[in-house]
N, C-alpha and C positions, 0 to 999 in steps of 0.2 A: 529383448535381444536385439542388438544393433545389426543393421544390414540384413534383416530377414528376407527382404525381396531378392537381394543378391544371392543369398544362400539357396533359396528355393529355385530361382530362375536358372542359375548355373547348374545346380544338381539335376534339375529336370531336363535341361537341354543336353547335358552330357549323357544322361541315362538313355534318353530317346535316340540320340545319335548313335550310340553304341548298339542299341537294339535294332535300329534301322539297318545298319550296315552288316551286323552279324546275325540277325534273324531272331525268330521266336524262341528257338532253343536257348540261345544266349540270354535272351530276356528272362526266360524262366529260371535259368541257373542263377542269373544276377539277382532276381527277386528272392530266391531261396537263400543265397549267401548273405544278402543284406538283412534278411529276417534273422538269421543266426547271429550276425554281428550286432543287430539291434538288441537282441535278447542278452548277449554278453555285455553290451554297454550298460544295460539296466542292472545287471547282476554284479559286475565288477565295481568295487568301490572307487577305483581310480577314475572311471569314466561315468559314474552314476550322476554326477552333477554337470557333466559336459552336455549342454543342450544342443550345441551345434552338431555334434556327432549324431545325436538322435534325429535331428532334423534332416541331415544328409541321408542317413539310412532309410528313414521313413519316406522321404521324397523319392528315393531310388526305387523302393518297393512299389509305391503308388503308381509311378509313371511307367515302370516295367509292366505292371498289370494293365494299365491303360493302353499301352502299345499292343499287348497280346489281344486284348478285347477288341480294339479297333481293327486289327488285322483279321481276326476270326469272324467278326460280326458285321464288318462293313467292307473292307477291301476284298477279301476272298469271295464273298457272294457276288460282287460285281464282276470280278475276273472270271469266276466259274460260270456264271449265267450268260455272259455276253461275249466272251472271247472266242476266237476261231469259228465264228458263225457269220453267215451272210444275213444281214438284217436290213429291214426298212427303217430308216431313222429320220425323225423330225427333230430339229434342234434350233436353238437361238444362239447367235453369236454373242458371247458374253465378255469378250476382250478384243482389243484392236487387232485385226488381222495383220500379217506381215508377209513380205515376199523375200525369198532368199534363193539366189541362183536360178531364177526361172520357175521355182515352185512356190506355191502360195499356201500359207498355214492359217487355220481358223480354229480359235478356241471356242468350243461349243458346249452348251448345256442342253441335254436332250429334253424334249417335251413328251415324246412318245417313241417307243421301240416296238416294232411289229404291231402297231396300232394299240399298244397298251401304254397307259400313262407311266412314265418313268423319268426321273431326273437324275442324270449322272453326267459327269464331265468327260468329254472326249476331244482328242486333237484330230483335226482333219487336214490331210495333205492333198493338194490338188495340182495337177500339171497346168491348169488354166486359171486365170483370174475369174473368180465367180461373181465379182462385182458386189460382194456382200460386205456390209459395214456393221458396226456395232449395233446390236439389238435386232438385226434382220433375222429372218427365219430361213433355214436351209433344209430341204428334204432330199434324201438320196439313199441309194443302196450301197452297202459296203461290208466287207468282212472286217470285223474289229479284231485287233491284235493286242496283246499285253504290252504296255509301254514300259520298257526297262530303263529309260532315260531318267536319271535322278531328278533333273530339273523339273520335268513335267510331272513326274510321279509325286514329288513333294508338293506341287501346286494342286494336286487332286485329279490330274488327267491320267488315269490308270490305263486307259485304252486309247488306241488310235486307229483311224481308218484312212484309206487312200482312194482317190478317184482320178481317172485320167480322162482324155478327150472322148473316149467311147462311152463313158458313163453319163447317164442322164441325171442332172442335178437341177432342182427347182429352187429359186430364191424369191422370197417374198419380203418386200420392204416393210420396215417396222411402222406400226400405227402410233406407237408411243415409245418413249425412251427411258432408260434407267438413269440412275444418278451418275453413272460414269460418262454418259454421252457428252455432256456439255464441257466438262474439263478436257476430254479427249478432242473435241472439236476445237477448243481454244488452242490446245497444243498443236494441232494440225495447222491452224492459221498462223501461229507464231513461227512454226518450222518453215512454212512457205515463205515467210519474210526473210528468214535466214538463208534459205535456198536461193532466193532471187538475188542475193548480194554476193555470195561466196562461191568458190569452186566446191566440187563434191567432197573432197577430202576435208577441208576446213569446216564445211557445213556439217558433215557427219560428226566431227569432233565436238563442235559447238552444241549440236542437238543432243548428243549423248550426255554432255556435261550439265546442260541446263534443264533438259526435259526428259532425260532417261531413255532416249530413243537410240539405244546402242545398235539396233538392227541396221541403221543407216551408215554405220562406220565402215569405211572401206576395209576389206579383209587384210590388205597389206599394212594399212595403218594400225589395225587391231593387233597384228602380229608384231609390229615394231614396238608398240606400247607394252605388249606382253614381255618382249625380250628386255626392255628397259626397266621393267618393274613398275610401270605406270598405269596398268590396267584399272586400278582402283579409281582413278579420276574419271573414267568413262562410265562408272556406275554410280548413280545417285545414292548417296548414303549419308552418314553422319556429318561429314565435313560440308557437303553441299547443303544439307538441311539446316545446319547451324548458321552458315553464312547468310542464306536467303532469309531465314526466320528472324535472325537478329536485326537485319536491315529493316524488315517489315515492322518488327517490334519498335525499333528506334523511330521510324516515321510515324506510326500510330500513336506512340507516346507523345510526340511533339504536337500532334493534332488534337488528341482527346484529353490528355493530362491524367485522367482518372484511371487507375489500374483495373477497376471493375468493368471498364469499357474496352481499353486497348488490349488487355490480356485475353478475354474471350474472342475478340476479333482476330488476334494473332493465332489462337488455337484453331479457329475456323479456316484461316489461311493455310495453316499446316495441314489440316485434313484435305483441303482442296488440292494443295501441291502434291500430297501423297497420291491422290487419285490421278492427277494429271501426269505424274511421272511413272505410273504403271503399277503401283501397289505390289512391288516385289517385296520379299521378306526383309531385305536389307533396308528398304525404304520404310516399311512398317516399323521396324526396330528403331530406326533413327527418329521417325515421327513420334512414336510413343515417348521416347526419351525427351524430345523437345516439348511435347505437351506437358510432361511432368515438371520440366524446368519452368515453363511459363505459368503453370498452375501454382507452383511453389512461390513464384514471384507475386502472383495475385494475392496469395494468402500470407505473404511475408514469411514464408518458410523456405530455408535454403535446402534445395534438393541435393541428395548424395548421388554422384554419377554412377557409382557401382550398384547402388540400390536401383536406380532408374534402369540400368542395363539389365539387371536381373528381372525386374518387373516386365520389361518389354519382351524378354525371352520367354518368360512364363506365360504371358498373354498369347503369344504366337503359337506355342506348342500345345496349349490347352485347346485352342480352336482347331488345330490341325496337327496331330502327333507326328505325321509324316513330314512336316515342315523341317524337322530336325535333320532330314536327309538332304536339304538344299545346301549345296556347297557355298553359294553366295552368302547365305545367312551365317554359316559357320565361319567363313572368312571375315565377314563384317563384325560378327560378335567377338571373334578372337582378336582382331586388330584393335577394336575399341577397348577390350579388356586389357590388352597390353599397354595401350596408351594411358589408361586410367591408373594402372598399377605401377608402371615403370617410368613413363616419360618424365613426369615432374620430379620425382626423386633423382633420376639420372641427370637431368639438366642442372638441378640445384647442386648436386655433388660435384659435377665438372666445373661449374661456375665458381663454387666456393674453393675447390681445390686449386684451381688456376688463378683465382682472384681476378676474374674479368669484371669490368664495369662498363665497357663500351656497349651501347645498346645494339649496334649492328652485330657485334660478335655474339651477344646473348641471344639475339633473334636467330642467328645461324645455328647456335648450339641447340636451341629449342626445336628447330626443324629437324636437325639430325637426331635428337633424342626421340622425337615422335616417330620418325622413320624406323629407327633401330627397334623401338618398343613394338611397333606393329609387325616388323619383320620377325622378331623373336617368336611371337605368338602365332604367326601365320605360316611360317616356313614349314613346320611339320605337316600341315594340311596340304600345302602346295606340293610337297614331295610325295605324299601318299596318293593324292588324287590326280595330279597333273604330271608328276615325275620330272618336272623342270623347275629350275630356280634361276632368278636373275641375280648376278653378282654386282650389278651396277645400280641397283635400285636406290641406295642411299644417296649416291651422287645425283641420280636423275631427279629424285624428290627435292634435293637441295636446289637444283637449277630451276625446277618447275614450280615448287610451292609458292615462292614469292609473287608469281604472276597468276596463279590459278584462281585465287579468290577474285582478283580484278576481272579476269576473263569471265567468270561465272556471272558477275554483276552486270558487266556491260552487255553480255548476250541478252540477259533478261530485260534490262531496261531498253536496249536497242530494239528488240523484237516487239515489246509492248508499245513503244513510241511509234514503231512502224505502222501500227494500226491506224494512226491518225492520217497516214498518207502524206505527211509533210516531210519531204526528203531531208531538208536541212536540219530537222529536229532529230532524226534517228540515224542518219548517215555517219556522223562522227563516232557513235557508239559501235555500230557494226564494222566500221573501218578499224577501230582499235581491236575489236574482237577478232577480226580476220588476221590482223598482224600477230596477236598473241597466240592464236591457234597455230599459225605458221611456225612460230618460235617453238611451241611445245612439240609440234610434229617433227621439227628439225632435231630437237634434243633427243627425242625417242628414236629417230632414225639413225642418228650418229652413234649414240651409245649402244643401241641394239646390234650394230654391226661390228662392235669392237670384239677382238678375239676373247673367248671365254666369258663374254658378257652374259651368255645364256647357256646353261649346261644341263645335260640330261641327268636328273637326280635319281633315276631308277638304277642305282648301282650299289654294290655291296658296301663300298667305303662310305657312302652317304648314310646308310642305316647304322653302320658302326659309329659314325660321327654323331648321329642323333642320340644313340645310346650313351656315348661318352658324355655328351652335353647334359643328358638327363642325370647321369650318375654324379657328375661334377656339381650340378645344381643342387642335388640332394645333399652333397657334402658341404656346400656353402651354407645351406639352411641349418645343418647340424653343427657346424663349426661356429657360425654366427659372427665371424670376423670379416665383415663385408669389405672394409676399406682395403685390406691387403689381398683377399682371395678373389674378389670379383675381377679386377684388372688382369690378374694372373690367369684365371680361368678363361676369361675372354680371349686373351692372347693365345693360349694353348688351343682353344677350339678353332680359332681362325687358322693357326698353323696346321692343325690336323686336317682341316678341310682343304687347304691349299696343297698340302702334300698328296692327299687323296686324288685331287683333280689332276695334278701333274703326272702322278704315277699311272692313273687310269688311262690318261691320254697316250702315254708312250707304250703301255702294254697292249692297248687295243687299236693302235694307229693302223696296223696292217690287217686287221680283221675285216672280213667281208660279210656284212650282216644282211640276211634275207628276212623280209617281213611280208607275211601274207595275212590279209585282214579278213575278219569274219563279216562278210558283206552279203550273206545270203547266197543266192544262185548267181554266180559270176566271179570275176577275179579282180582284186585290187592288190598288187604286189609291188614291192620296192626293194632295191638293193643299194647298200651304202658301203663305200670303201674309201678310206683316206680323205674324208671330207667331201667326196663326190657322191651324189645320189641320183638314181634313175628310177622312174616309175614306169613299169612295163604293162600296166593296165589300170583303168580307173572305172571299173564297173560295179555291178551289184544290184540288189533289189531296189525297187522304187522307194521303199520306206527306209532305206539306208543311205547315208551320205558319206561317201568315202573321203570327201574333201575335209570334213570336220576331223575325221580320224587322223588324216595325214598332217593336218595343221597342228594337232596335239604333240606330234613328235618333235616339232621345232626345227625340222630339216628344211633346206632349200633344195630344189631339184634341178639338175643340169639337163635332164632329158625326160620327155614323156613320149612313149610310143603307143599308138592305137592301131591295132592290126586286125580288128574284127568289126563287122558291121552291126552285130547284135548289141543291144543295150546292156547285156550282161557284162560286156567288156568296155564299153565307151560311154555309158550313161552320164557320167559326171565330167565329160571332157570340157564342156563350156566353163563350168565354175572352176575346174582345176586349172585351166589355162588362164583364167582371170585372177585367181588368188595367188598363184605362184609365179615368180619371175623366172620363167623357164629359159634355160640356155638354148634349147632347141626342141622342136616337136616333130616327130616322125609319124606319118599317117600312111597306111596302105590304101591306095586307090581312093574310093569314095566311102571310107569307113564312117566318117562323120560329116556333118554339115559345116563347112568352113566359113559360112557367111558371117558368123558371130565372132570368128577368131581373127584378132588383129595382130597376132604374133608374126612378125616379119621373118622369123627364123623357122617357119614351118616348111617341111620337106615332104612331098608326096611321092611314094615309090610304088612301082607296079611289078618289079621283079626283085630278085635277091638283093639284099642291101646290108652293108656293114657299118657299124658305128663304134667309135672308140670314145669312152669317157674315163679319163684318168687311166687306170690299169685294167678297166673293165672292157672286154671286147664283146660286142653284141652283134649277133648275126640273125638276120630275118630271112628265113628260107621260104620261098613262095612256090606252092604247087597247087594247081587247080583252084585258084582263088582262096586258098587257105595258107595262113602264115604261121610257121613254127618259129618260136623265138628261142635262141640258144646263146646263153651268156657264159663267158669264161673269165675267171678271176682267181689269181693265186693258185692256178693249177686245178681249181675246182669248177664244176659245171652245173648249170641250171637249164632245164628245158621246160618251156611252157607250150603245152599242146593247144592247137586251135579247137574251136567247137566243131565236133563231128568231122574231124579231118580223117585222112587216110595215111597211116604210118608207112605204107609201102612206098610212098612218094618221098620219104625222108632217107637221105643217104645213110649208109651204115655207120659212119663215124659220128653221126648225130643221134643215134638211137640209144646211147647209154649216157647217163648223167648222174651226178651225185644226188640231185633233187629234181623231181618232175612235178609240175603243177598242172592240174586238169580240173575242169568243171563239167565235163561231159565225156561220154565214151568216144573212142576213136576206132575206126576200122583197123583191123590188124594190129591193135595196140599190144598184142602179145610180143611184138618185135621190140618193144621198149623195155629197158631195164633201168632200175634206179635204186639207190641206197635208201631214199625216202620218197614216198609218194604223198603229195598233199592234195587232198580233194577239197576244193572250195565249193561248198554247197550248204544248203540248210538241212536240218534233220529229217524233214519230210521227204525230200528228194533223194537222200543218201541211199536207201535200200535199192531203188530202181537203178541209180547210176552204178553202184557197186556191183550189182548183179551182172552188168554188161561190160565191166572193165576187166581186162586180163593183163595188165601191166605187171611185169616181174619186179617186185620191190621187197626190200628187207623189212621196211617199216611203213606204217600208214599214219597220217594225221588228217583229221577232218576239221575244217575251220569252224563248224558249228560248236565245237568245244572251246572256241575262243581264238583270238589272234595268234598267229604263229610268228615267233621271232627267235632267230638263232644264227650262228655262224653258217656260212654256205655249206661247209663240209658236214655239218650236223653231227654225225656219229662216226 
């Protein structure tokens, strides 16, 4: 049977992805349904000889059972035995630590838990730099919590702990090092050469493209790339791997001549590059495909791209069934699948139809075909997981793709030559790299700021559009008249999407949207109206990062107010003010440390203060060092109560609001009435807070049930 690897790999990945996101019950039902279908395919004459159908159903059954077994006998025992407990932990750093907004993150594999030998992966978050490097040992006490982040969970970090400056943490330097240490050390040295030559923005772009270090990318740059649909170039994957590997293969072929020498050496380089760039699932996928291609070259056998993709996917999910929940892997796999299936036929069809022969025009058509193919297969995932899509990504890729490969090569060669210390040797390469990075950054910035370049896809019309595209695709397959139907269907789908975007814009232009985030004990809340957005708090628990959640919305913020000294309200002020280009910052008295804030538009107030943002009127009422926040928009009102304030100090005209947000009891809060009361707290603290709150409200919402998002008037 042809393309058995593709059939097995795609079936396994799809099965495990569905099982991961829908759970064990779904996996059980899926296994039962596929078992019945397999039986029917063996009984019915029409499908008795169809081996592909049997392979698909059999693979789905096997991997659904693998998921159930893995969850029951590996994942659940770890979570049950070690979560929600204060434990003494000794562990080894097994991946490169990183810093984000003043917090330090360490990937650990335990050696002992409460003095018992145990090896599990955990993520440690620290407020201080522990000075721990790869392979060092860390000992500490921490309460471990269940990690719900799909990225970490897919990598096997099912639990996380947090330590602050009060906790005692011991670090022991490593006596010996693992296989990862030396590639990582080389990466650090090469990155230092790039850092010494470029500004932070360009250096971050170059390091992400060449070495997979996307943690060093400036948040504003990352947001611009996302809006322009260029995020994929900041993640080392198939394109990066193929460019670098083919150059190495070309050089080694010229040196050694014999394929039994240069092919194994190229494979060794691919493995080294995979480790150096971080061993993410997208890197592993592209690395395996490249190894198959080079091995085929050595054996004089032409590899099939679709088969190679399936084998790579199969290898990854067999080693770790939860890897199917990694969004990066799914996007990388989908984009590659789209390029393999659609890009070449599409470009050939356009070239033949329009009878182009000019090489430049053909090159441009190929770039557009690759971009469209990847977009077709990744857009549903982007909508489902990120709720945002870029409408300028084809144009952005057209402008960036011709220089991207050159940028990748000059960064690598320039940083390697910099190891010699001979400036005239490496400076020309890094000079060119700096210029190309500036160009790509400029393209992303300009296109990302265009009107409707980046739209919120979590809308009804988007899901209707996706359903229409699916139905029309099925119709194309059934009709089989591709030449006439494909252009017509493509045009209809584009028109439906544009009509939906324009209609939604005008219908919702005057809506005032309130969002209150599930950030644990504390408040992170935003209000948006007519393209203007304000953030009225940026707090939460230590193990929650409100900045990441707010970045996912794709909004820019005109105002940030911080009115409380407690970390529950202002914990993420530093990173928030660094990430977002804020129009103004309002701070009550000494609520936060301003030494790190370089925003010249910061205003400190000590008495009642009013702010106008568009049609939103925000009043800050100060009484006994407590600040009540009262927002009015479209005739609707929002009241945010301070922590442990006294409501008798609030004038009568402010005691009633459509929505009231609180994260703690207030004295005399029986004076407050609301259509909706939103309690921002975790599930553990809710009973104690609720027993002491006496606000008169028609409805209650607690954020531990999830983020709240609705029109300000609510009901």
